[in-house]
DOMI-911788 format. One record per residue (C-alpha): residue in three letters; x, y, z. Coordinates in nm, 4 decimals, padded with zeros to 6 digits, m for minus. Each point is the difference from the previous one (the first is absolute). Example, Ala and Ser with C-alpha at 12.3 -4.5 7.8 and 13.67 -1.06 7.14 Angstrom:
<sites>
SITE/ala/01.2300/m00.4500/00.7800
SITE/ser/00.1370/00.3440/m00.0660
</sites>
This chain:
<sites>
SITE/unk/01.2010/01.7357/00.1318
SITE/unk/00.1210/00.0191/m00.3187
SITE/unk/m00.1264/00.3051/m00.1628
SITE/unk/00.1953/00.0734/m00.3298
SITE/unk/00.3276/m00.1864/m00.1933
SITE/unk/00.2725/00.1106/m00.1746
SITE/unk/00.0004/m00.1476/m00.3577
SITE/unk/00.3300/00.0698/m00.2347
SITE/unk/m00.0680/00.0141/m00.3568
SITE/unk/00.2527/00.1163/m00.2608
SITE/unk/00.2462/00.0960/00.2440
SITE/unk/m00.2712/00.2784/00.1340
SITE/unk/m00.1459/m00.0184/00.3671
SITE/unk/m00.3867/00.0071/m00.0295
SITE/unk/m00.2313/m00.0260/00.2819
SITE/unk/m00.3386/m00.1996/m00.0459
SITE/unk/m00.2790/00.0042/00.2335
SITE/unk/m00.1290/m00.3703/00.0876
SITE/unk/m00.2817/m00.1859/m00.0908
SITE/unk/m00.2779/00.0203/00.2118
SITE/unk/00.0883/m00.2993/00.2242
SITE/unk/m00.3127/00.0334/00.2405
SITE/unk/m00.0816/00.0640/00.3497
SITE/unk/m00.0767/m00.1230/00.3450
SITE/unk/m00.3220/00.0444/00.1060
SITE/unk/m00.0159/00.2519/00.2891
SITE/unk/m00.2064/m00.2775/00.2361
SITE/unk/m00.0079/m00.3483/m00.1028
SITE/unk/m00.2788/m00.1305/00.1095
SITE/unk/m00.0823/m00.3411/m00.1316
SITE/unk/00.2352/m00.2591/00.1332
SITE/unk/m00.1814/m00.2880/m00.1707
SITE/unk/m00.1582/00.1805/m00.3221
SITE/unk/m00.2741/00.1726/00.2151
SITE/unk/m00.0051/00.2499/00.2771
SITE/unk/m00.0828/m00.2141/00.3112
SITE/unk/m00.3458/00.1087/00.1787
SITE/unk/00.0614/00.3110/00.2189
SITE/unk/m00.0358/m00.2231/00.3193
SITE/unk/00.3157/m00.1825/m00.0845
SITE/unk/00.2822/00.0339/00.2111
SITE/unk/00.2501/00.1906/m00.1988
SITE/unk/00.2863/m00.1749/00.1504
SITE/unk/m00.1220/m00.3216/m00.2042
SITE/unk/00.0632/00.2225/m00.3140
SITE/unk/00.3137/00.1280/00.1346
SITE/unk/00.1341/m00.3438/00.0602
SITE/unk/m00.0737/m00.1266/m00.3587
SITE/unk/00.1461/00.2860/m00.1480
SITE/unk/00.2813/m00.0762/00.2243
SITE/unk/00.0117/m00.3393/m00.1063
SITE/unk/m00.0370/00.1213/m00.3993
SITE/unk/00.3334/00.1964/00.0836
SITE/unk/00.1976/m00.2578/00.1484
SITE/unk/m00.0801/m00.2303/m00.2990
SITE/unk/00.0817/00.2763/m00.2805
SITE/unk/00.3322/00.0764/00.2254
SITE/unk/00.0815/m00.3910/m00.0448
SITE/unk/00.0422/m00.0356/00.3905
SITE/unk/00.0555/m00.3202/00.1355
SITE/unk/m00.2733/m00.2620/m00.0407
SITE/unk/m00.0246/m00.0795/00.3808
SITE/unk/m00.0706/00.3510/00.1033
SITE/unk/m00.2544/00.0132/m00.2845
SITE/unk/m00.1377/m00.3023/00.1095
SITE/unk/m00.0266/00.1070/00.3674
SITE/unk/m00.1706/00.3123/m00.1384
SITE/unk/m00.2498/m00.1749/m00.1890
SITE/unk/m00.1006/m00.2687/00.2532
SITE/unk/m00.0384/00.3077/00.2735
SITE/unk/m00.2759/00.1548/m00.2696
SITE/unk/m00.1669/m00.3409/m00.0683
SITE/unk/m00.0463/m00.0708/00.3736
SITE/unk/m00.1250/00.3612/00.0709
SITE/unk/m00.2518/m00.0641/m00.3130
SITE/unk/m00.1070/m00.3159/00.1335
SITE/unk/m00.0728/00.1336/00.3257
SITE/unk/m00.2667/00.2980/m00.1443
SITE/unk/m00.3531/m00.0650/m00.0066
SITE/unk/m00.2792/00.1083/m00.2570
SITE/unk/m00.0711/00.2721/00.2065
SITE/unk/00.3230/00.1542/m00.0018
SITE/unk/00.0962/m00.0734/m00.3730
SITE/unk/m00.2256/m00.1446/m00.2691
SITE/unk/00.1185/m00.3670/m00.1089
SITE/unk/00.0219/00.1350/m00.3795
SITE/unk/00.2705/00.2731/00.1132
SITE/unk/00.1612/m00.2280/00.2687
SITE/unk/00.0824/m00.2821/m00.3213
SITE/unk/00.1115/00.2874/m00.2046
SITE/unk/00.2704/00.0771/00.2695
SITE/unk/00.0649/m00.3595/00.0765
SITE/unk/00.0547/m00.0687/m00.3848
SITE/unk/00.2326/00.2982/m00.0056
SITE/unk/00.2089/m00.1178/00.2704
SITE/unk/00.0386/m00.3523/m00.1082
SITE/unk/00.0720/00.1200/m00.3661
SITE/unk/00.2859/00.2551/00.1735
SITE/unk/00.1407/m00.2892/00.2027
SITE/unk/m00.0171/m00.2460/m00.3237
SITE/unk/00.1820/00.2634/m00.2254
SITE/unk/00.3016/00.0076/00.2457
SITE/unk/00.0697/m00.3356/00.0629
SITE/unk/m00.0437/m00.0286/m00.3963
SITE/unk/00.2610/00.2488/m00.0391
SITE/unk/00.2124/m00.1703/00.2646
SITE/unk/m00.0122/m00.2923/m00.2033
SITE/unk/m00.2306/m00.1994/00.2673
SITE/unk/m00.2178/m00.1369/m00.2524
SITE/unk/m00.2110/m00.2387/00.2442
SITE/unk/m00.0706/00.2594/00.2427
SITE/unk/m00.0877/00.2511/m00.2780
SITE/unk/m00.2518/m00.2172/m00.1529
SITE/unk/m00.1821/m00.0466/00.3351
SITE/unk/m00.0355/00.3486/00.0618
SITE/unk/m00.1275/00.0798/m00.4046
SITE/unk/m00.2137/m00.3168/00.0854
SITE/unk/m00.1662/00.1826/00.2978
SITE/unk/m00.0305/00.3298/m00.1605
SITE/unk/m00.1979/m00.1787/m00.2999
SITE/unk/m00.2422/m00.1525/00.2867
SITE/unk/m00.0264/00.3288/00.1699
SITE/unk/m00.0750/00.2065/m00.3322
SITE/unk/m00.2717/m00.2344/m00.0829
SITE/unk/m00.1503/m00.0059/00.3087
SITE/unk/m00.0477/00.4543/m00.0218
SITE/unk/m00.1695/m00.1043/m00.2631
SITE/unk/m00.2794/m00.2403/00.1336
SITE/unk/m00.2730/00.2203/m00.0514
SITE/unk/00.1100/00.1186/m00.3326
SITE/unk/00.3402/00.1172/m00.2374
SITE/unk/00.0992/00.3028/00.0974
SITE/unk/00.3252/00.2096/m00.1453
SITE/unk/00.2000/m00.0316/00.3180
SITE/unk/m00.0507/m00.3451/00.0081
SITE/unk/00.0912/m00.0803/m00.3226
SITE/unk/00.3106/00.1881/00.0183
SITE/unk/00.0820/m00.2009/00.3393
SITE/unk/m00.0804/m00.3194/m00.2385
SITE/unk/00.2361/00.0837/m00.2633
SITE/unk/00.3178/00.0719/00.1755
SITE/unk/00.0413/m00.3328/00.1949
SITE/unk/m00.1229/m00.2061/m00.3070
SITE/unk/00.2385/00.1720/m00.2262
SITE/unk/00.3012/m00.0950/00.2133
SITE/unk/m00.1088/m00.3450/00.0692
SITE/unk/m00.0408/m00.0104/m00.4161
SITE/unk/00.3463/00.0000/00.0052
SITE/unk/00.0930/m00.2130/00.3073
SITE/unk/m00.2411/m00.3140/m00.0759
SITE/unk/00.0111/m00.2446/m00.2340
SITE/unk/m00.0984/00.0324/m00.4019
SITE/unk/m00.3608/m00.1434/00.0935
SITE/unk/m00.0730/00.2967/00.2216
SITE/unk/00.1482/00.2587/m00.2272
SITE/unk/m00.2025/m00.1453/m00.2969
SITE/unk/m00.3312/00.0015/00.2225
SITE/unk/00.0564/00.3378/00.1814
SITE/unk/00.2361/00.1983/m00.2236
SITE/unk/m00.2695/00.1378/m00.2414
SITE/unk/m00.2143/00.1212/00.2950
SITE/unk/00.2591/00.2858/00.0551
SITE/unk/m00.0564/00.2054/m00.2917
SITE/unk/m00.4043/m00.1024/00.0219
SITE/unk/00.0008/00.1183/00.3420
SITE/unk/00.2363/00.3291/m00.1065
SITE/unk/m00.2565/00.0784/m00.2972
SITE/unk/m00.2931/m00.0639/00.2741
SITE/unk/00.1477/00.2797/00.2224
SITE/unk/00.0409/00.2582/m00.2561
SITE/unk/m00.2998/m00.0596/m00.1089
SITE/unk/m00.2007/00.0509/00.3328
SITE/unk/00.2449/00.2831/00.0620
SITE/unk/00.2086/00.1590/m00.2880
SITE/unk/00.3160/00.1142/00.0981
SITE/unk/00.0433/m00.1961/00.2787
SITE/unk/00.3488/00.0661/00.1055
SITE/unk/00.1125/m00.3166/00.1309
SITE/unk/m00.1570/m00.1767/m00.2901
SITE/unk/00.1711/00.2026/m00.2243
SITE/unk/00.3096/m00.0343/00.1307
SITE/unk/m00.0388/m00.3846/m00.0161
SITE/unk/m00.1311/00.0065/m00.3340
SITE/unk/00.2958/00.2371/m00.1343
SITE/unk/00.2294/m00.2591/00.1803
SITE/unk/m00.1132/m00.2842/m00.1906
SITE/unk/00.1063/00.2046/m00.2850
SITE/unk/00.3560/00.1033/00.1656
SITE/unk/00.1206/m00.3450/00.1327
SITE/unk/m00.0634/m00.2707/m00.2327
SITE/unk/00.1777/m00.0423/m00.3460
SITE/unk/m00.2017/00.0630/m00.3349
SITE/unk/m00.0752/m00.3408/m00.0083
SITE/unk/m00.2269/m00.0047/00.2913
SITE/unk/m00.1757/00.3303/m00.0594
SITE/unk/00.2827/00.2264/00.0833
SITE/unk/m00.0048/00.3420/m00.1244
SITE/unk/00.1958/00.2779/00.1833
SITE/unk/m00.0686/00.3168/m00.2289
SITE/unk/m00.3925/m00.0958/00.0787
SITE/unk/00.0883/m00.0199/00.3949
SITE/unk/00.1307/00.3227/m00.0500
SITE/unk/m00.2596/00.1645/m00.1579
SITE/unk/m00.2579/m00.1433/00.2611
SITE/unk/00.2287/00.1131/00.2837
SITE/unk/00.0409/00.3628/m00.1119
SITE/unk/m00.3790/00.0257/m00.0808
SITE/unk/m00.0479/m00.1550/00.3591
SITE/unk/00.2167/00.2655/00.1791
SITE/unk/m00.1715/00.2934/m00.2046
SITE/unk/m00.3769/m00.1537/00.1416
SITE/unk/00.1040/m00.0074/00.3855
SITE/unk/00.1939/00.3339/00.0814
SITE/unk/m00.1178/m00.0899/00.3639
SITE/unk/00.2500/m00.2664/m00.0007
SITE/unk/00.0427/m00.3495/00.0979
SITE/unk/00.0532/m00.2414/00.2696
SITE/unk/00.3502/m00.0229/00.1025
SITE/unk/00.0495/m00.3712/m00.1447
SITE/unk/m00.2155/00.0931/m00.2914
SITE/unk/00.2585/00.2850/m00.0942
SITE/unk/00.2808/m00.2241/00.0573
SITE/unk/m00.1628/m00.2430/m00.2481
SITE/unk/m00.0537/00.2096/m00.2523
SITE/unk/00.3421/00.1515/m00.0124
SITE/unk/00.1432/m00.3400/00.0016
SITE/unk/m00.2227/m00.0934/m00.2602
SITE/unk/00.1304/00.3197/m00.2140
SITE/unk/00.3439/m00.0826/00.0761
SITE/unk/m00.0479/m00.3567/m00.1198
SITE/unk/m00.1761/00.1035/m00.3248
SITE/unk/00.2975/00.2359/m00.0806
SITE/unk/00.2380/m00.2732/00.0531
SITE/unk/m00.1785/m00.2020/m00.2009
SITE/unk/00.0232/00.2123/m00.3085
SITE/unk/00.3644/00.0353/00.0566
SITE/unk/m00.0374/00.3581/00.1592
SITE/unk/00.2443/00.0028/00.2743
SITE/unk/m00.0086/00.3616/00.0898
SITE/unk/m00.3804/00.0462/00.0485
SITE/unk/00.0118/m00.3900/00.1952
SITE/unk/00.2517/00.1518/00.2383
SITE/unk/m00.2027/00.2868/00.0519
SITE/unk/m00.3028/m00.1803/00.0779
SITE/unk/00.1666/m00.2337/00.2352
SITE/unk/00.1682/00.2529/00.1743
SITE/unk/m00.3305/00.1616/00.0310
SITE/unk/m00.1314/m00.3053/00.1464
SITE/unk/00.2710/m00.0379/00.2620
SITE/unk/m00.0857/00.3471/00.1422
SITE/unk/m00.3233/m00.1549/00.1469
SITE/unk/00.1735/m00.3471/00.1151
SITE/unk/00.4116/00.0408/m00.0221
SITE/unk/00.0587/m00.3957/00.0928
SITE/unk/m00.2360/m00.1648/m00.2441
SITE/unk/00.1833/m00.2509/m00.1539
SITE/unk/m00.1604/m00.0233/m00.3364
SITE/unk/00.0550/00.3988/m00.0644
SITE/unk/00.3506/m00.0178/00.1298
SITE/unk/00.1046/m00.2899/m00.2195
SITE/unk/m00.1861/00.1579/m00.3304
SITE/unk/00.1514/00.3050/00.0609
SITE/unk/00.3565/m00.1622/00.0154
SITE/unk/m00.0813/m00.1806/m00.3411
SITE/unk/m00.0574/00.3291/m00.1626
SITE/unk/00.3333/00.1478/00.1252
SITE/unk/m00.1900/00.2537/00.1971
</sites>
């Protein structure tokens, strides 16, 4: 874990403390955005976390496909007495989204679209009795991916829903970790003509870290650090960008995005 870094100024070595980079939750407990009921088999949560880590580590798509298929079969076999329908659909949505992300990053567009579409269906099914924050989050993630993968007509129809849903979550639950990271990403990644504002992204993320000393889920923390790195890179600050991408790689050392961006910074 990086704790301090050495900077050279005016020929003198100066030791600086790193910025607060956020911490991991002591116990991750919400594999699909909401803690599952106590009666849920812990092996299911463990399997979804394992799938998540495989995706963020960019493991082979076929391996991820097999993991996801096993989780889906397990969830499909559960009765309502074992796991409430809303929770089961949330877990299915999370599984399909992660599989879709893996296929997308491997360049398998058709397979990714199928998984993302399934994730959208499950997210909506989880809210059959009314909207709730985990369900909206489960909807936003695959929907935003589909906006990039499908035609312009789909983008025009569904693209505006993403910021609307994100704002809805933040109104329902101010300071929501994942929704705030999505908002910051909408400022860090796009160019200015499409709403990008890396300085705002950095300010939002700094406040988020300060507001959540309890920590973040592992994927949230990675996304947060990668977002910081991207924002600093957009500002031309390669030193800080490299610092944040290195911090992201402490969580997932084989993540292709962070590795590529770190190389671009010269780090």
